[in-house]
N, C-alpha and C positions, 0 to 999 in steps of 0.2 A: 562511562556513560552513567547518567544518573549519579548515585553516590559511589559508583565504581567499585561495587562489591562483586568479587568473582564468586560464582556458584561453586559449592563443594558438595561432595557425595553425602556428607553428614548433615548438611542443612537442607538440601533439596530432596526431601522425602516425598513419597507419593501422596501423603495426606495434605501437602501444600495446596494441591488443586482444590481439595474439599474445603479448605479453610477460606477459599475465595468467597463462598456463599455468604459469609458474614460481612464481606466488604463490598461486593459488587452486585448491583441489582440483577435480577433474573432477566435472561434474554438480552444481556447488555450488548453483545457484539453482533447479534443477528437481527437487530431491529429492521423491519421491512420498510422499504421506501417506496413512494408513489411512482408509477410509471411515467416516462417522459422521453424526450429526444435526447440522444447522446451529445455530449459537449465536445466541441473540437479542441484537441490538444495539439500543440505546435510540433511535437516530436513523434507523434503516434498517428498522424493522418493516414488513412487508408482508403482505397476505392473499393466499393462493393460492386459486384458484377451479378447480373441475372442470367442464368443459363437459358438459352433459347431452345425451344422445342424444334424437332425436325419438320420440315414442310411436309403436309399431307398431299400425296399425289393421287388424284382420282383415277380409277381404273375405267377405261372406255367400256360403255355398255355394249353388249353383243348385238349383232343384227337380228332382225325378227326371225330370219330362218334359222340362225343359230340358237335362238332362244327355244324354238319349237323343238330342236333336236336334242338340246341338253337341258338337264335340270338347272334351275336358277341357283348360282352360288351365293352363299350367305356373305353379307358385307362384313368385313373385319371391323371390330370396334376401334374407335379413334380415341387414344389416350389424351386427356385434357391436362395441360400444364398448369399447375397451381403455384402462383407466385407467393413466396414466403417473405414477409416483412423483415428487414434486417433488425437484429437485436442491438440494443445499445451496449457499447463496450464497457461503459462505467455506469453503474446504477445512479440514477438521479437522486439528489438530496435537496432538502430545503435551501432556499437561497440564504446564505449567511452574511452578516455584516463583514466588511473587509478591513476594519480597523479596530484594534483592541481598546482604543480610546472611546469607542462607541459602545461596545459590549464585550464581556469576557468570552462569548462564544464565537467571536469573529475570527476569521482567517484571512490574511492578506491574499490578494488575487494571485500573486506569483507563487505563493506557498501552495494554494489549492491546485494550481496547474502542475506544480512539481509532484505533489502527492498523487493526483490522478494519473499523471503520466507514468508514474512507478507502477500503479495498479494495472494499467493497460499492458505495460511491457511484461509484467510477471503473469498476467492472465494468459498471455500468449506462450510464454516460455515455461511456466510452471503452473499449468492449470489445475493440478491437484492440490495446490496450496490454498486456493480460494481466498487470498488476502483482499481486504477492503482498504481503500485509501484512507478511511477514517481511523484505522488503527495506526497507520504510519503518521497521520496527523496528530493522534493522541500523544505519540512519543515526541513529535516535533513541538507540541505544546508544553510538555513537561520538561524537556531538555533545554530548550532555548526560547521559549514563548514565541515560537514561529520566527526564529531568526530575528529576535528583538522587534517584533511586529513588522516583519516584512522588509527589513533593511537590505534589499538586494535589487539588482536591475532585472529587466525582463528575461535575461538569459539565465538568471538564478545566481549570478555572481555577487557574493556579499560585498557590501561597501566597506566593511571592516571585518577581518577575520575573528572567529569566535574561539577562544581557548578556555579550557577548564582550569581549575587550580593545579599547581604543581603537586604531583602525587609522591611527596617525599615524607609523608607520615605527620606532617605538621597540622593537617586539618582533621579534626575529629570525624570519625566515621568513614574515612577513606583508607584504602590499602596503600602500602608503599609499593610503587611499581617503578622499577629501574628502567632506564631508557632501553627501548626495543628497536629504534629506527635511526639512531645517531643524530636525532634531533631534526631529521629531514621534514617532518610534518608539523611538529610543535615548537621547534626552535630550541629545544632543551636537550643537550647531549648527556644529561645525567639522570633525569627522571622523566617519565611520560606525563603527558597532559592530554585530556580529551580534546578533540578537535572538530570544528564545524558545527553547524546548526543541529545536527543529530548526535553530537558528542561521541564520536568513535575514539576509542583508544588506537594509537598508531598500529599496534599489532593486529587489532581486529580489522581495521580499515584495509590494511595490506592483504588481508585474506578475502574480504568481501567487496573490495572496491568496485565501483561501477561508473559507467559513462551514460548518465541518464539523458543528456541533451545531444548526444551524437556528435560532439566536437572533437572526439579522439583523445580527450583528456579525462582522467579520473581524479576529481578533486573534492576532498571532504568539505571544503569551504564553498562548494557550489550546491544550491538547493536540489537541483535535479539529480545530480550524482549522489548526493547524500541520501535522498529519499529512496532511490532505487537500491542502494546498498543496504539500507534499513530493511527494505522488503526482502532482499535476498537472505539477510541475516535471520529474519523471523521465519522464513520459509524453509531454512536449511534442515536437513534430516528428514525430509518427506512429511513435514507436519501439515495437517489440514486445519487452516485457521477458521473454518466454518464451525469448528467444534470449540466450545468455550474452554475445555480442559487443555486442549493443545495450544489454544491462543495464550492461556496463562503460562504454559511451559515456555513458549517462544518469548514472551515479554520478560520473563524472569532471567533470560540470558542477558538482557540489558541491564537489569538491576535486580539482585536476588532479594527483593522485598515485596511482600504482598500488598503493602501500602502503595508502592510504586505501580503495581499491576492495577489496583483499584483506580488510581488516578488516570492512567492511560485509557482504560476502558470506559471510565466515566466521561472523559472528553470525547472518546470515539462515539459513544452513544449520543452525546450532545450534538455532535456535527451531523449524525445521521437523522436526528429528529428536529434539531433546531432548539432544543430545550437546554437551558443552562444547568449544569450539574449543581446539586445542593452541596452545602459544606459538609454534610454527613457522607456524601459520596466521594469526598476528596480528602481522605485521611492524611495527616502529616507524614512525610517521608523522612524517616530518621537516617 
C-alpha cells in the first residue's frame, strides 16, 4: 500500500503524531458539513419504524348518585408521544464533480457509493471508530486515483485488475516482500504485489478481507469490498477516528510516511468541503 513501507517500533515514535501539525491543516478530518437528507446506498438500505403509543381508554364518568357519595378522582395525566426525526446514516457533503477530467476534487459516482457504503456498515458494526467515508476516499485517491477515475461497473467490479509493482527490491523506496499467498491474489508466486484500488498487500487483505456488496465474495479488485476492508483496517485496535492523532496512527498503517498522511487528510478535507487542496497541502510522498 502506498510505498509499501512497513511500520517499525524504531520509526513510529509517539512524536510522529505531533509532527503532523507541520503538514496537515488544523481541524482537517473533523470539518463540519451542512445538514441534509441521507443518501440511498444500494447495499445498506434500511427501513425506519416509528413506535406507536398505546391507545388511551377513557374511564366512564360515575353516575350523579355515585358522585355525591364519593370524592371526585383526579384524572391521570396522558403521556404525549413525540416523534423523533430519523438521523441521516451518512453525513451529507457538498456535491462533487464525478470525473477527474473536470476537476481534481472529483470522485466517480460508483466510488462515492462504495466509500459511503463502507461508512454505513462500519457505523453499525464499529460505532466507536467514528470513521468518515472521506478518509477512505482520501486513501482511494492516493492509492489508485479512485480506480483510475472510476473504471468499474455499478457493482464495483473493475474493468481491469489493478496491481502494484513487484516488491522484489528493484524499485527504490519499496521493501522486499516475498510471496505470502502463493500468487493467488497477485499472480506472482515469488514476490508480493499490492492488489486492487486500495492497494492491499495479499497478507493484509487475507486478514481484513470484506464483502462490501453482499455477493458472498471478498475481492480486493472490487470497489465495495476494498473500501470496506480499508475501513476495517483503519478502525482496528479500537481506534477512534474522530480524533486526529488516532486517525494519523491509523493511516500510518497504510504507509509509514507523514507525507502520505498529509495527502490522505488533505483530500479527505477537500471531499468534505468541496475545496481543492493546495500544493502545499500535498507534499511529495517519497
